[in-house]
N, C-alpha and C positions, 0 to 999 in steps of 0.2 A: 045025627044027619048032620051034614056039613054045607055051608052056606057059599055058593061061589057067585062071586059077583065081577062083572066085568067093567071096568071104568073107562069112560072113550080120554083119550088123551090126544092133543095135536095142536100144532104151534104154526103160524104162518106169517107172512106180510102184507100189514095193508097198505103200501104205500113206507110211513118209516114206523107206522104202526105195529107192533109186535102184538100179537092174537095168540092167547093160551088155553086151549078149550080143555076145562077137567070138569067130569061126571055134568054135570046140570049150568054148568055159568062159562063164558068166556070170560076171560081178564084181558084189559090193553094197557098198552103204556107205550105212550110216544116215546121212541128211541132218540130222537132227534131235542126232545125236550126235555129227558132223563137228565136227573141230578146228578146219578153215577151209571156205570155200566160197566160190570165187569163178570168175569169167567171164573167160577170155584168150582170145583170137585168135591164128589158129597165121598161120605165114607166108603163108600165100593167103587170110589177113583172115576166116576160118571162125572163127566164136566156139564156144568149148569150156567148159562148166561143169565144173571143177578141184574134185574132194573129196579133201581130206585127213583120216584118222580116221573114227570111225562102221564101223569095220569091216575097211576094208581101209588098206594105207598110202595109194593114190593111187587115186581112181577118175575118168575124163573121158570125157564125153560130150560129144559134137558137137551141137551147139541146131539142127540143120536136117533138117527130112523127108526122107526118101526120094528124094524128088526135089528136094533139094537149095534146098528153100526154107523160108522163116521156121518158128518153133512157131506153130500157133495160139495165140488168148490163151488157153483154155481150158487148154491146155498148160502155159502160160509161170505161167497163175495156179496149179497146182497145184505147178511146183516152189516158187515163192515160199510158198504155205503150207506145204510140207515145210519149210522151209528155215528161217523162224522159229517151227517150233513146237520149234527147237532152242534152245540155250543159246550157239552159236557166237558170240562178242563180235563179228569181227570181219565176220560173214555181211551187216553191211550194204551192205558193197561190190555183195557177189554179187545183193542185195535188189534196188539200184538199176541195176546192169548188166541185171542181167535185166528192170526197169520201162523202159530205154532201148531193148530189143531188142524190146519191145511196142510203145512210141511211135514205131519207127521201121519199122514196118511199112505 
């Protein structure tokens, strides 16, 4: 007998706070207060926003829509605005990576 499980995965912004819903919990991290913000690809080449600090030790958010497509321009812009609202000095790399995602569409 096979067991099929469907796990909810949802990502949204509340102001500058990134919220990631996984299974039964929501993880939050304030991008404006984060120590580091980066964009990294997993083994399959899927881009993830990786946030350290800002309320949680580590929050990762897939940078694709539910249908597996790149995020729309307005959502990438909102992420950039949230990141630039904070003092994270190394967020420049994340902003540049998000800009590359915008132009790669």
